N, C-alpha and C positions, 0 to 999 in steps of 0.2 A: 627229126631226135633232139638237131642243137634248140630247138624250139622250145621240147619237153625239157633237158637240162635248165636251159634259161630260166622256165619259168619256175621248177624246182629248187633253182637257188634263190629265185626270188621268195617264196612259200619260208624258204629258211630264215631267210632277213628278217619277215616280217615274225613268224615265230618268236626269233633271236628277240626280238625291237620287246615286243609281247614279256618277254619270260623277266626280261629288265625292267621293264617299267611294273611287274608286278612285284619282285623284290627289291625296288628301291622305297626306301621311308618316303611318305605325303608331304609333303609342305607345309611347315608350319605355319598358318594364316599370324597376318602382321595383327598385331591388336591395336584396336580402335581407344581413345583415352572418353572416358566417361564424362560428357562434361558434368561440372560441379555447377550447382545453383546458382545464379548470383543473386548475394545476400544485398538488400534491400536496408538504405541509410535511412532509420528510422530516428523519428525526431521523442525527445526526455522532455518530461515535466516533473519534478522535483515537487513529491507530495510532502515530505518530510523537511521541513528549513530549519527546522531547530536539532540544530546533531552534536552531541559534546564527549568524548577521548569516553571511550567505555563500549558493552557493548546495548545496542539499541535497536528497537524499530523503525526499519527505514521502509517508505512507500514512494512509489514512482510514477506515473504512468509513458505511454507509449504511444505514437499514433505515426499512420505516414502522413502523405501529402493529403490523403481522401476523409480518412477516417480514424480511430483508435482501433490499436493490433490487441486480439486481444484471444491468442494463442496463452494454452493452457500455465506455461511455464518459462521463466527464461535464468539463464547464468549468465551471475555476478561477480567479476574478479575487481577486485579492490587496488590500487597503487597510492602510496604516499610520494607528492609531488615535489614538495618542501624538503624531502630530504631524507634521507635511510630510515624505513621502517616497513618492516613486515604485513604484508596483503595477504587478503582470504579468496576465497571461489565459494559462493552462497547460491543458493535455487531460492528464486522467487517465486511467491506462488499468484496468480491471475486472482485477484477478488470482484466478482464480478458486483456494481454499485446499484442499487434502486432504478428502476424502469428500463433495466439492461441497454444502455446506452453507453456504456462504459464502465473501466473499471482499472482499479489501479495494480502494481506488482508487491507485495507484502513482503518481507525476508528480515533476518537478523544479523546486524554487520556489526562486527568490532573495529574500533579505531582507537589503537595504542597512544597515538600522540596527536596533538592537534594540527589542526593547518589546512592544506587543500590536498583532496584526496581525488583520482579519479577513478570513477565505475566502467567498467567496460561492460556491456549490456549486449546481452545473445541470446534469439531465440529463434523460431520456426521460420524463416526468410529473410531475418533480418538483424541487424547490429544494430547498437546507439554507443557514444559517449557521453558522461554527464560530471561535471567535476561542480565537489559542497565541499563547504566549510565548514570544518568540526572545531569547535571550541575546546577550551577546559572544561568550563561547568558551563552550563543551562541555565538559562536566565527565566525561565518558564521552569514552576514547581516541578522538580523532578523525582524519579523513582527512587524509593527508599525514604525519602524526606519526610515528616510531618505535615497532613495536611493542615491547612491555617482555616482556624477556627471564625469564618465568613458570617456573618448576619444577614443571606441570603435571603430573598421577598419571600411569604408563603400567602397562600390563602388567608389566612386570618387578618395580615395586614394587607389585606388589596380593597378592602373596603366590600366585599364579596361581588368584584367587576375583576376577572381573573387575566379582562386584559391590557389590566396596568399591569401585570409580571410575565406575560408571553406576547410573543406575536406570531403563535403558532395560531392557526385560522380551525382547529378543532384539538386543542388540549388534553391533557392527559390530565385532571385532576389533583390525582395523586403522587405528582411529581411536583406537588407543592403544596404537602404536608408538611415537611418540617424541613429545616434550615441546613444550613452546612454546617454548622456549629453545635445543633441540636444533633446533631447526627453522630458526631464524631466523639461523644459522650453514651451513643444508642450501646456500645457495644456487638453492635451487625458492621457488618462491612457496609461500603458507600459508594454507589455508585454518580457521579455526577457528571455531565454534560453542559459543558454551554459553550450556546449556540445562538441563533439570530432563525427561527426557521422562514419567517416571511421578505427577511431582509439579503440571508445570505447571498453572496456573491458567487458561488457555487453551484447552488441550488441543489447542497445535501446537507442542511443543515436540517431541513423539514424531515426527514428520512431518518439521520443524526438520531433525534429526538425520539421519531417513533420510534427506531431502532431499539433503546433503552426500555421503551414501554413494553416493547415483544420480548425484551428481557426478565422485565421485572413479571408479566403474566408467565411466564417461564420459572420462575423463581421466585414465589410470592411470600411476602416473610420470613422471607432469609436475610435479608438488604435493604438499606434506606435507596430510591431512584431519586435523584432532584435536579431536574433542569432552573440552569439556568440565563434566562435571556440577557446577550448582547446587553441590552440596549436598556438606562434608566427608565427612558420613557417610549414604551411601544407604542401605547395608547393616542399618544401626539405625533407622531411620524406621518403615518397617513402617508406614505410613498412615497416623502421627499426627504430623503437620511442628512440634509443638512440640520435638520432638524434634531438630529439621535444624540443623546450623552449617553455612553457605553457608561456599564454598568462601573462603580468605583472597585467592583470584587478583580475588575480584572486585572487591575493595578494590582491589589493583593497577591493574586498566583502569578504575576509577571507576563499575563500572556498581554497584556497592550504596548508592551513590551518589543514584540514580533518586529521585525520590520516590515514595513507595507502593510502592519497588520488591519485587517478590516471587520469583519465578523466573521470567518470562519471557525469551524466548530476546533473543540479540545473539547477531550472525556476522559474520566482518570479514575481509575481503580481500587479502593483505599479497603486494608485489612480492616477487622474489626479493633486491633490497633492505633487506628488512623492512622497508618502510615501508607504513601505509596505505592500500590504494588507494582499497577503500571498504568501506562498512559499514552493515548491516542491524538495523533494532530491530523487533522482532515477526517474525512470517514472511516467508520470502524464497522466491518461487520458484522452483523449478532454470533455467528461462528469464535470472532476475535473477542468479541466481548464475556461472550458464556467460556471462553476459555480463562482467562482473565478472570474472572468471578468464580468458580469453579477453586483456581488453584488456591485462592484465598479462603474459600470455605473448607477446603481441606487442610489448608496451613492451621 
């Protein structure tokens, strides 16, 4: 009898414990922190070296220790380092260069004051910092100014030898039919590219000239398209740049005043009023040139 009583007591204790457990709330699991992906420190290369106060196109390249960065976009935040001036945040889109080996990030930024500005750049998986110098005015012919009436070389004056006026190995003769001076009186917009296809230090000058040809083919007869060779004597260089003489037209447009300038490309889009509507330092894609041309055609 005692044994049955003891067994009943044990069973009662077990049932009571089960009832308490059933009525008790389940323990809250301890949250685990989601690890934040480590941001890689990117290297930055400024593609637009001539910056002045106001709004303008800014281009830069990003790279890791092993390769160029090619994420679709990056966020750029500006900070004035020489005093008190408001900054901004903008999105820079990736623009692939020819051959698919690299590309630049392009955006529009406004610098209200001259001085040193910091660009804090952040994209998927990485970040970079870039300090830039902004001047009051541009030393290169700028947006809003009248294009200079430069007497650039044409096929008519090349004695039938196109190699005397361009270093391109497969030149487009249509880019040498009219001088800048003649074009500014034509009543049409003008697209002019200063570049040295064979001797460019960044390997983008040839593709830039070809992009202007592509634009000409897409929009024939609505604008004048001109290539100005950076060197005045391309036929005499033969691979030895010490023999190269810069075209005097570069001085007229202020391009030779760019610090450490050698032969990188500059492209200008002018309206029918001969006023510069857009300019591009370094490589500009077909889409960028097309947008600038469409804007002057619509104005």
